[in-house]
C-alpha positions as CSV (number, residue, x, y, z in Angstrom):
1,M,73.9,96.7,104.8
2,F,73.2,93.7,107.0
3,A,69.8,95.0,107.9
4,G,69.0,95.4,104.2
5,W,70.2,91.9,103.6
6,K,68.0,90.6,106.4
7,K,64.9,92.2,104.8
8,L,65.9,91.1,101.2
9,F,67.1,87.5,101.9
10,R,64.7,86.8,104.9
11,S,64.9,83.1,105.6
12,K,68.4,82.7,104.0
13,I,70.0,84.7,106.8
14,K,69.7,83.6,110.4
15,D,69.8,86.4,113.0
16,E,72.4,84.6,115.1
17,D,74.8,84.5,112.1
18,W,74.8,88.3,111.6
19,G,75.4,89.8,115.0
20,V,77.9,92.3,116.2
21,D,80.8,89.8,116.1
22,T,80.1,89.3,112.3
23,L,80.0,93.0,111.7
24,T,83.4,93.4,113.5
25,V,85.0,90.6,111.5
26,W,83.7,92.0,108.2
27,Y,84.9,95.5,109.1
28,I,88.4,94.3,109.9
29,A,88.6,92.0,106.9
30,L,87.3,94.6,104.4
31,T,89.7,97.2,105.8
32,D,92.6,94.8,105.6
33,L,91.6,93.9,102.0
34,G,91.8,97.6,101.2
35,M,88.2,98.1,100.1
36,T,87.4,101.7,99.2
37,Q,84.1,103.5,99.9
38,D,83.3,103.4,96.1
39,E,83.9,99.6,96.0
40,F,81.8,99.1,99.1
41,N,78.9,101.0,97.5
42,Q,79.2,99.1,94.3
43,A,79.4,95.7,96.0
44,K,76.4,96.6,98.2
45,R,74.4,97.5,95.1
46,K,75.4,94.4,93.2
47,S,74.6,92.1,96.2
48,L,71.0,93.1,96.0
49,S,70.6,91.2,92.7
50,L,72.0,87.9,94.1
51,S,69.9,85.0,95.1
52,W,72.1,84.5,98.2
53,P,74.1,87.1,100.2
54,P,77.9,86.9,100.1
55,T,79.1,84.8,103.0
56,A,82.6,86.1,103.2
57,P,84.2,89.5,103.0
58,A,86.4,88.5,100.1
59,D,83.4,87.4,98.2
60,F,81.7,90.7,98.9
61,L,84.8,92.6,97.7
62,E,84.9,90.5,94.6
63,L,81.5,91.8,93.6
64,A,83.1,95.3,93.2
65,R,86.4,94.1,91.6
66,A,85.1,91.3,89.3
67,G,86.0,91.9,85.8
68,K,88.6,94.5,86.7
69,Q,92.2,93.6,85.9
70,S,94.1,94.3,89.1
71,E,97.3,96.3,88.7
72,Y,98.8,94.0,91.4
73,L,100.2,90.6,90.8
74,D,98.4,87.7,92.5
75,T,100.2,86.4,95.5
76,Q,101.6,83.3,93.9
77,T,103.1,85.1,90.9
78,A,104.4,87.9,93.1
79,F,106.1,85.3,95.4
80,E,107.7,83.5,92.5
81,T,108.9,86.7,91.0
82,A,110.4,87.9,94.3
83,C,112.2,84.6,94.9
84,R,113.6,84.6,91.3
85,C,114.8,88.2,91.4
86,S,116.2,87.9,94.9
87,G,118.2,84.9,93.9
88,M,119.9,86.6,91.0
89,R,123.5,87.4,91.6
90,G,125.5,90.4,90.4
91,D,124.6,93.7,88.8
92,V,121.9,92.4,86.5
93,E,118.6,93.8,85.5
94,R,115.8,92.2,87.5
95,D,112.2,92.2,86.3
96,W,110.2,92.8,89.5
97,R,107.0,93.4,87.4
98,H,105.5,95.8,90.0
99,P,107.0,98.1,92.7
100,T,105.0,96.3,95.4
101,V,106.9,93.1,94.7
102,L,110.3,94.8,95.2
103,E,109.1,96.6,98.3
104,T,107.9,93.2,99.8
105,A,111.3,91.6,98.9
106,N,113.1,94.5,100.6
107,R,111.0,94.1,103.8
108,I,111.4,90.4,104.0
109,G,115.0,90.3,102.8
110,W,116.4,89.1,99.5
111,G,118.5,86.4,101.2
112,K,115.5,84.8,102.8
113,L,113.5,84.9,99.5
114,A,116.4,83.5,97.5
115,S,116.2,80.3,99.5
116,A,112.5,80.3,100.3
117,G,110.3,77.3,99.7
118,N,106.6,77.1,99.1
119,R,105.9,77.0,102.9
120,F,107.2,80.6,103.1
121,I,104.4,81.9,100.8
122,K,102.0,82.4,103.8
123,Y,104.4,84.9,105.4
124,F,105.1,86.5,102.1
125,A,101.4,86.9,101.5
126,T,101.0,88.7,104.8
127,V,103.7,91.2,104.0
128,Y,102.6,91.6,100.4
129,E,99.0,92.4,101.3
130,Q,100.2,95.1,103.7
131,V,102.4,96.6,101.0
132,I,99.5,96.6,98.6
133,I,97.3,98.4,101.1
134,E,100.0,101.0,101.7
135,H,100.4,101.5,97.9
136,K,96.6,101.9,97.4
137,N,96.7,104.5,100.2
138,G,99.3,106.6,98.4
139,A,102.7,105.1,99.4
140,D,105.1,105.6,96.5
141,F,107.3,102.6,95.9
142,E,109.7,102.7,92.9
143,I,111.8,100.2,91.1
144,P,115.2,102.0,90.7
145,K,116.9,102.1,87.3
146,T,119.7,99.6,87.4
147,H,122.9,100.4,85.7
148,R,124.9,97.6,84.1
149,I,128.6,97.8,84.4
150,E,130.1,97.7,81.0
151,A,133.4,96.1,80.4
152,P,136.1,98.7,79.9
153,K,137.1,99.3,76.3
154,P,140.7,98.6,75.6
155,A,142.9,101.6,75.6
156,R,144.5,102.6,72.4
157,L,148.2,102.8,72.6
158,N,149.9,106.1,72.0
159,D,152.4,105.6,69.1
160,D,155.1,107.4,71.2
161,S,154.7,105.2,74.2
162,P,157.5,102.7,75.1
163,V,154.9,99.9,74.9
164,A,153.8,100.9,71.5
165,Q,157.4,101.1,70.3
166,E,158.1,97.7,71.7
167,W,155.0,96.3,70.0
168,E,156.1,97.7,66.7
169,K,159.6,96.1,67.1
170,M,158.0,92.7,67.8
171,K,155.7,93.0,64.8
172,A,158.6,93.9,62.6
173,R,160.7,91.0,63.9
174,F,158.0,88.4,63.4
175,G,156.7,89.9,60.2
176,V,153.3,90.6,61.6
177,G,151.3,93.3,59.8
178,R,153.6,93.6,56.8
179,P,152.4,92.6,53.4
180,K,154.3,89.6,52.0
181,Q,156.8,90.6,49.5
182,E,156.6,88.7,46.3
183,T,159.7,87.5,44.6
184,V,159.9,88.1,41.0
185,E,162.2,86.0,38.8
186,V,163.9,87.7,36.0
């Protein structure tokens, strides 16, 4: 690819800027970004129509992914979602929005995320990017179905129970539940 760019972009690429070190850095970066072979081929083809070559691996990858809606949340949104959901207490339904967000929260720890500030996003981004790479490579992360605990329904009293009989006596004594008797004058 770099040899083709050198021929195409000639004076825009200096030989010393595109040596073995650059190739190594690009290889590592594109691998870490989870670039597939199809994306590489597509980005390489699109780069040939540019007036300048991409200067960073992320820019090169963007050529292949531009216009595609990613199934993954951006890092900032994922971080905010993870912090919010991790901070919720009790058996409530949490909207993780994507299984990779939950997996990242599990790896970091809900307690840490519940109290995390914006300076923590750099560490979150490192873990989140690794989880996304694993997911793209076939790892299966799931958001388990949560079950809310419903309040128990009050038990109906058995009419033969001592409690029910006592209740009936109290109602009779205080006139609860009886229709009022009207007095008729003659």
